[in-house]
C-alpha positions in Angstrom: 0.2 0.0 0.2 1.3 3.5 -0.9 2.1 5.7 2.0 -0.4 8.4 0.5 -3.3 6.0 1.1 -2.1 4.2 4.2 -1.5 7.6 6.1 -4.8 9.3 5.0 -6.6 6.2 6.7 -4.8 6.0 9.7 -5.3 9.9 10.3 -9.0 9.3 9.5 -9.4 6.4 11.9 -8.0 8.5 14.5 -10.1 11.6 13.8 -13.2 10.0 13.2 -13.3 7.1 15.0 -12.3 3.3 14.4 -13.8 1.3 12.6 -15.1 3.7 10.0 -17.6 3.1 7.3 -17.7 5.3 4.1 -19.7 5.4 0.9 -17.7 5.7 -2.3 -19.6 8.3 -4.2 -18.1 8.0 -7.5 -18.5 4.2 -7.2 -22.4 3.5 -6.7 -23.4 1.0 -4.4 -19.9 0.6 -2.8 -18.8 1.1 0.8 -15.6 0.6 2.6 -15.0 -0.5 6.0 -11.8 0.7 7.5 -10.3 -0.5 10.7 -6.7 -1.0 11.9 -6.3 -4.4 10.5 -8.4 -4.7 7.5 -10.2 -2.4 4.7 -13.0 -4.1 2.9 -14.9 -2.8 0.0 -18.3 -4.2 -0.2 -21.2 -4.0 -2.7 -24.6 -2.9 -1.4 -26.5 -4.2 -4.4 -25.5 -7.8 -3.4 -26.3 -7.6 0.2 -22.9 -5.9 1.2 -20.7 -8.8 -0.1 -17.3 -8.4 -0.3 -15.5 -7.2 -3.6 -12.1 -6.9 -2.2 -10.0 -6.3 1.1 -6.6 -5.3 2.3 -5.4 -7.0 5.2 -2.1 -7.8 7.1 -0.6 -4.4 7.1 3.2 -4.8 8.1 4.4 -1.6 9.5 7.0 -3.1 11.8 10.0 -2.4 9.4 8.7 1.1 8.0 11.4 3.9 8.3 9.4 6.7 7.3 6.0 8.2 6.5 6.8 8.1 3.1 7.6 4.4 2.9 5.1 1.9 1.3 3.3 -0.6 3.7 3.4 -4.1 2.5 0.2 -5.7 2.9 -2.1 -8.5 1.3 -5.0 -7.9 -1.0 -8.0 -10.5 -1.1 -10.2 -10.5 -4.3 -13.5 -11.9 -3.9 -15.0 -11.7 -7.3 -13.7 -11.9 -10.7 -12.4 -8.6 -12.0 -12.4 -7.0 -8.6 -8.7 -6.4 -9.3 -10.0 -3.6 -11.9 -11.5 -1.6 -9.0 -8.3 -1.5 -6.8 -7.1 1.8 -8.3 -10.5 3.3 -8.6 -11.4 2.6 -5.1 -8.0 4.0 -3.6 -8.5 7.1 -5.6 -12.1 7.7 -4.3 -11.0 6.8 -0.7 -8.4 9.3 -0.8 -10.8 12.0 -2.2 -13.4 11.2 0.3 -11.1 11.3 3.3 -9.2 14.3 2.3 -12.4 16.2 2.0 -13.7 15.1 5.3 -10.3 15.8 6.8 -10.2 19.4 5.1 -13.8 20.0 6.6 -12.7 19.0 9.9 -9.8 21.2 10.0 -11.5 24.3 8.8 -14.2 23.8 11.7 -11.7 23.0 14.4 -9.3 25.2 16.3 -6.9 22.2 16.0 -5.4 22.9 12.7 -2.9 20.3 11.0 0.4 22.2 9.9 2.9 21.2 7.5 6.8 21.8 7.9 8.7 23.5 5.4 12.2 23.9 4.9 13.4 27.4 4.5 
């Protein structure tokens, strides 16, 4: 898992609660359930059956916030591998929007460090 997506989920779980359930707006009928150990994409049109899941995130040897995080991915239906990039893109877009709204409405702002 690339660091961009992994870090966005970790921050969101700490801010919005763990576990976290989201509708993926640009993917009709799909939801994602997030917790510390698994991310499961489900399809509401077929009684919330799983499409794919990321699990077994291995952060034990992670040396920086920019490092990828090895994990397993389970595919539960034919062609669900074609959804991976779309799901991750929509997940990041959704979480980034929620975090931005939270930061604008909160006294607790996230600051970025920059080199001068």
